[in-house]
C-alpha positions as a Markdown table, in Angstrom:
| # | Residue | x | y | z |
|---|---|---|---|---|
| 1 | Unk | 56.1 | -154.9 | 39.8 |
| 2 | Unk | 54.6 | -158.0 | 38.3 |
| 3 | Unk | 54.8 | -160.9 | 40.7 |
| 4 | Unk | 53.4 | -164.3 | 39.8 |
| 5 | Unk | 54.2 | -167.9 | 40.4 |
| 6 | Unk | 54.1 | -169.0 | 36.8 |
| 7 | Unk | 56.9 | -170.3 | 34.6 |
| 8 | Unk | 57.8 | -170.5 | 30.9 |
| 9 | Unk | 60.0 | -172.3 | 28.4 |
| 10 | Unk | 63.0 | -170.8 | 26.4 |
| 11 | Unk | 61.9 | -168.6 | 23.5 |
| 12 | Unk | 61.9 | -169.6 | 19.8 |
| 13 | Unk | 63.9 | -166.8 | 18.2 |
| 14 | Unk | 65.1 | -166.1 | 14.7 |
| 15 | Unk | 68.0 | -163.9 | 13.6 |
| 16 | Unk | 67.4 | -161.3 | 10.9 |
| 17 | Unk | 69.9 | -160.5 | 8.2 |
| 18 | Unk | 71.2 | -157.6 | 10.3 |
| 19 | Unk | 71.6 | -159.6 | 13.5 |
| 20 | Unk | 68.5 | -158.6 | 15.4 |
| 21 | Unk | 66.7 | -161.2 | 17.4 |
| 22 | Unk | 63.1 | -161.0 | 16.4 |
| 23 | Unk | 60.1 | -162.2 | 18.3 |
| 24 | Unk | 56.5 | -162.0 | 17.2 |
| 25 | Unk | 54.1 | -159.2 | 16.5 |
| 26 | Unk | 51.4 | -158.6 | 19.1 |
| 27 | Unk | 48.4 | -158.2 | 16.8 |
| 28 | Unk | 45.7 | -157.3 | 19.2 |
| 29 | Unk | 47.3 | -153.9 | 20.0 |
| 30 | Unk | 48.9 | -153.3 | 16.5 |
| 31 | Unk | 52.3 | -152.6 | 18.2 |
| 32 | Unk | 55.2 | -154.7 | 17.0 |
| 33 | Unk | 57.3 | -155.9 | 20.0 |
| 34 | Unk | 60.5 | -157.7 | 19.4 |
| 35 | Unk | 63.1 | -159.2 | 21.7 |
| 36 | Unk | 66.7 | -157.9 | 21.1 |
| 37 | Unk | 70.1 | -158.5 | 22.6 |
| 38 | Unk | 71.3 | -155.0 | 23.7 |
| 39 | Unk | 74.9 | -156.2 | 23.7 |
| 40 | Unk | 74.9 | -157.1 | 20.0 |
| 41 | Unk | 72.1 | -155.1 | 18.4 |
| 42 | Unk | 73.7 | -152.1 | 16.7 |
| 43 | Unk | 70.6 | -149.9 | 17.4 |
| 44 | Unk | 70.7 | -150.1 | 21.2 |
| 45 | Unk | 73.5 | -147.6 | 21.8 |
| 46 | Unk | 72.0 | -144.9 | 19.7 |
| 47 | Unk | 68.5 | -145.5 | 21.2 |
| 48 | Unk | 69.9 | -145.1 | 24.7 |
| 49 | Unk | 72.0 | -142.1 | 23.7 |
| 50 | Unk | 69.0 | -140.1 | 22.4 |
| 51 | Unk | 66.2 | -141.3 | 24.8 |
| 52 | Unk | 65.4 | -138.6 | 27.4 |
| 53 | Unk | 64.6 | -141.2 | 30.1 |
| 54 | Unk | 67.8 | -143.3 | 29.8 |
| 55 | Unk | 70.4 | -143.5 | 32.5 |
| 56 | Unk | 73.8 | -145.2 | 33.0 |
| 57 | Unk | 71.9 | -148.4 | 33.8 |
| 58 | Unk | 70.6 | -148.7 | 30.3 |
| 59 | Unk | 74.0 | -148.5 | 28.6 |
| 60 | Unk | 75.8 | -151.3 | 26.9 |
| 61 | Unk | 78.8 | -150.9 | 29.2 |
| 62 | Unk | 76.6 | -151.4 | 32.3 |
| 63 | Unk | 74.9 | -154.5 | 30.7 |
| 64 | Unk | 78.3 | -155.9 | 29.8 |
| 65 | Unk | 79.4 | -155.5 | 33.4 |
| 66 | Unk | 76.4 | -157.4 | 34.6 |
| 67 | Unk | 77.0 | -160.2 | 32.2 |
| 68 | Unk | 80.8 | -160.4 | 32.8 |
| 69 | Unk | 80.5 | -160.2 | 36.6 |
| 70 | Unk | 77.4 | -162.2 | 37.3 |
| 71 | Unk | 76.7 | -164.2 | 34.1 |
| 72 | Unk | 73.3 | -162.4 | 33.6 |
| 73 | Unk | 72.0 | -162.3 | 30.1 |
| 74 | Unk | 70.6 | -158.9 | 29.1 |
| 75 | Unk | 67.5 | -158.8 | 26.9 |
| 76 | Unk | 65.4 | -155.9 | 25.8 |
| 77 | Unk | 61.8 | -155.9 | 24.6 |
| 78 | Unk | 61.3 | -153.1 | 22.1 |
| 79 | Unk | 58.8 | -151.5 | 19.8 |
| 80 | Unk | 60.0 | -150.7 | 16.4 |
| 81 | Unk | 59.1 | -148.5 | 13.4 |
| 82 | Unk | 60.7 | -150.0 | 10.4 |
| 83 | Unk | 64.2 | -150.9 | 11.6 |
| 84 | Unk | 64.3 | -148.2 | 14.2 |
| 85 | Unk | 63.8 | -148.8 | 17.9 |
| 86 | Unk | 61.1 | -146.6 | 19.3 |
| 87 | Unk | 60.5 | -147.7 | 22.9 |
| 88 | Unk | 62.0 | -150.4 | 25.1 |
| 89 | Unk | 62.3 | -152.1 | 28.5 |
| 90 | Unk | 65.6 | -153.8 | 29.3 |
| 91 | Unk | 66.0 | -156.8 | 31.6 |
| 92 | Unk | 68.5 | -159.4 | 32.7 |
| 93 | Unk | 67.6 | -163.1 | 32.6 |
| 94 | Unk | 68.7 | -164.6 | 36.0 |
| 95 | Unk | 68.9 | -168.2 | 36.9 |
| 96 | Unk | 69.6 | -168.9 | 40.6 |
| 97 | Unk | 69.3 | -172.1 | 42.6 |
| 98 | Unk | 68.1 | -170.0 | 45.5 |
| 99 | Unk | 65.6 | -167.6 | 43.9 |
| 100 | Unk | 64.8 | -169.3 | 40.6 |
| 101 | Unk | 64.6 | -168.1 | 37.0 |
| 102 | Unk | 63.4 | -164.6 | 36.6 |
| 103 | Unk | 63.6 | -161.3 | 34.6 |
| 104 | Unk | 64.9 | -158.2 | 36.5 |
| 105 | Unk | 65.1 | -154.7 | 35.2 |
| 106 | Unk | 67.8 | -154.4 | 36.3 |
| 107 | Unk | 69.8 | -156.2 | 39.0 |
| 108 | Unk | 72.3 | -154.1 | 41.1 |
| 109 | Unk | 70.6 | -150.9 | 40.0 |
| 110 | Unk | 68.9 | -148.3 | 42.1 |
| 111 | Unk | 66.4 | -147.8 | 39.3 |
| 112 | Unk | 65.9 | -148.7 | 35.6 |
| 113 | Unk | 63.1 | -146.6 | 34.2 |
| 114 | Unk | 61.2 | -148.3 | 31.3 |
| 115 | Unk | 62.0 | -146.4 | 28.1 |
| 116 | Unk | 58.4 | -146.8 | 27.0 |
| 117 | Unk | 55.0 | -145.5 | 27.9 |
| 118 | Unk | 51.3 | -145.7 | 27.0 |
| 119 | Unk | 50.3 | -148.4 | 24.5 |
| 120 | Unk | 53.9 | -149.3 | 23.7 |
| 121 | Unk | 54.6 | -150.1 | 27.4 |
| 122 | Unk | 51.4 | -152.0 | 27.7 |
| 123 | Unk | 52.3 | -154.1 | 24.6 |
| 124 | Unk | 55.8 | -154.7 | 25.9 |
| 125 | Unk | 54.5 | -155.8 | 29.3 |
| 126 | Unk | 52.0 | -158.1 | 27.7 |
| 127 | Unk | 54.8 | -159.7 | 25.8 |
| 128 | Unk | 56.9 | -160.1 | 28.9 |
| 129 | Unk | 54.0 | -161.7 | 30.8 |
| 130 | Unk | 53.5 | -164.2 | 28.0 |
| 131 | Unk | 57.2 | -164.9 | 28.0 |
| 132 | Unk | 57.1 | -165.4 | 31.8 |
| 133 | Unk | 54.4 | -168.0 | 31.5 |
| 134 | Unk | 55.9 | -169.9 | 28.6 |
| 135 | Unk | 59.5 | -170.0 | 30.1 |
| 136 | Unk | 58.3 | -170.7 | 33.7 |
| 137 | Unk | 59.9 | -167.6 | 35.2 |
| 138 | Unk | 59.2 | -167.2 | 38.9 |
| 139 | Unk | 58.6 | -163.5 | 38.6 |
| 140 | Unk | 59.4 | -160.3 | 36.6 |
| 141 | Unk | 60.7 | -157.3 | 38.5 |
| 142 | Unk | 60.7 | -153.7 | 37.3 |
| 143 | Unk | 62.6 | -150.9 | 39.2 |
| 144 | Unk | 61.3 | -147.6 | 37.7 |
| 145 | Unk | 62.1 | -144.2 | 39.1 |
| 146 | Unk | 58.4 | -143.4 | 38.9 |
| 147 | Unk | 55.3 | -145.5 | 38.4 |
| 148 | Unk | 53.8 | -142.9 | 36.1 |
| 149 | Unk | 53.7 | -144.9 | 32.8 |
| 150 | Unk | 52.2 | -142.0 | 30.8 |
| 151 | Unk | 55.5 | -140.0 | 30.8 |
| 152 | Unk | 59.2 | -140.8 | 30.7 |
């Protein structure tokens, strides 16, 4: 779990022609990390269906329930190869007068294993830390089944 007292501003995002929300490439690791909306990105359901580490908590239905019930905004940070999602970590953006603004993967879940490992996970978490600082998020919380980041 990352826990810092820094905050960040809302992201500058652009929509691609196929409706994916794109962020920037992390050039120091040569891994392309983009921010996507798992509720609207057509690649998310297939990615979750075929990933061996996914669970009910990664599904669009669960994320829609969190949004409808609590108003949380799901967001995923993913690596891509061409247009295909390769690895990802899903969060909900939470804004609370009591606990502040933060990213949680995922609220009201026993666990939410990152669907990434190795260099891809490192690049994703680097991007998330940068986002945390720019948007002024109080903290970022991960709830993995295991802390072993080399395997899913």
